[in-house]
C-alpha positions as CSV (number, residue, x, y, z in Angstrom):
1,M,113.8,-81.6,-124.3
2,K,110.3,-82.1,-125.9
3,S,109.0,-84.0,-122.9
4,N,110.3,-81.2,-120.4
5,I,108.3,-78.6,-122.4
6,T,105.2,-80.7,-122.3
7,R,105.6,-81.5,-118.7
8,L,106.0,-77.7,-118.0
9,Q,103.0,-76.9,-120.0
10,W,100.9,-79.4,-117.9
11,T,102.4,-78.0,-114.7
12,F,101.5,-74.4,-115.5
13,F,98.0,-75.6,-116.8
14,A,97.4,-77.3,-113.7
15,I,98.5,-74.3,-111.5
16,F,96.3,-72.1,-113.6
17,L,93.4,-74.4,-113.2
18,A,93.9,-74.6,-109.3
19,S,94.0,-70.8,-109.1
20,C,90.8,-70.6,-111.1
21,V,89.1,-73.0,-108.8
22,G,90.4,-71.2,-105.7
23,V,89.2,-67.9,-107.0
24,F,85.7,-69.4,-107.8
25,A,85.5,-71.1,-104.2
26,Y,86.5,-67.8,-102.6
27,H,83.6,-66.1,-104.4
28,Y,81.3,-68.8,-103.8
29,L,81.9,-69.3,-100.1
30,W,82.6,-65.6,-99.2
31,V,81.9,-62.8,-101.7
32,W,78.4,-63.8,-102.9
33,P,76.9,-64.8,-99.6
34,K,78.0,-61.5,-98.0
35,A,76.6,-59.7,-100.9
36,R,73.2,-61.5,-100.6
37,C,73.2,-60.7,-96.9
38,E,74.1,-57.0,-97.3
39,A,71.5,-56.6,-100.0
40,R,68.7,-57.8,-97.8
41,G,69.7,-55.7,-95.1
42,G,71.5,-58.1,-92.8
43,A,74.8,-57.9,-90.9
44,W,77.5,-60.2,-92.3
45,A,79.3,-62.0,-89.4
46,A,82.7,-62.7,-91.0
47,R,84.0,-64.8,-88.2
48,W,81.1,-67.3,-88.4
49,M,80.4,-66.7,-92.0
50,K,76.7,-66.1,-91.3
51,C,74.1,-63.5,-91.9
52,G,72.7,-61.9,-88.8
53,T,69.5,-59.9,-88.2
54,I,69.9,-56.4,-86.9
55,Y,67.5,-55.6,-84.1
56,P,66.9,-52.1,-82.8
57,I,67.6,-51.7,-79.1
58,E,64.0,-50.9,-78.4
59,T,63.1,-54.4,-79.6
60,L,65.5,-56.0,-77.0
61,T,64.7,-53.8,-73.9
62,R,61.0,-53.1,-74.8
63,R,61.6,-49.4,-74.3
64,P,59.5,-47.1,-76.3
65,P,61.7,-45.1,-78.8
66,N,60.2,-41.7,-77.9
67,L,61.4,-41.8,-74.1
68,P,64.4,-39.5,-73.3
69,P,67.7,-41.3,-72.0
70,I,67.9,-42.3,-68.4
71,N,71.2,-40.8,-67.4
72,T,70.9,-37.2,-68.5
73,D,71.7,-35.6,-65.1
74,P,75.3,-34.1,-65.6
75,K,76.0,-34.3,-61.8
76,K,75.3,-38.0,-61.7
77,M,77.7,-38.5,-64.7
78,E,80.6,-36.9,-63.1
79,G,83.4,-39.3,-62.3
80,P,87.2,-39.9,-62.9
81,S,88.5,-39.4,-66.4
82,A,91.7,-38.7,-68.2
83,S,91.3,-35.1,-67.6
84,K,90.2,-35.2,-64.0
85,P,91.8,-38.4,-62.4
86,A,90.6,-39.7,-59.1
87,K,92.3,-38.4,-55.9
């Protein structure tokens, strides 16, 4: 009976230790990098576990930010929709 209790103690201690290592690994690999990324203003890409840089659309298109939108004519924007299906 004494050896069974000792074996059970070691088993539960090993499970507890593995749980602690798992929680630390989760924080080290996932939570802390995400927090660092968001603190510096980046965008966390969870699928790739990488920190991305946010670029404004004006940077990519080289369009000045004070120009009006291109498609503002309501007649050009008419088309089939859920409320007015195409005939």
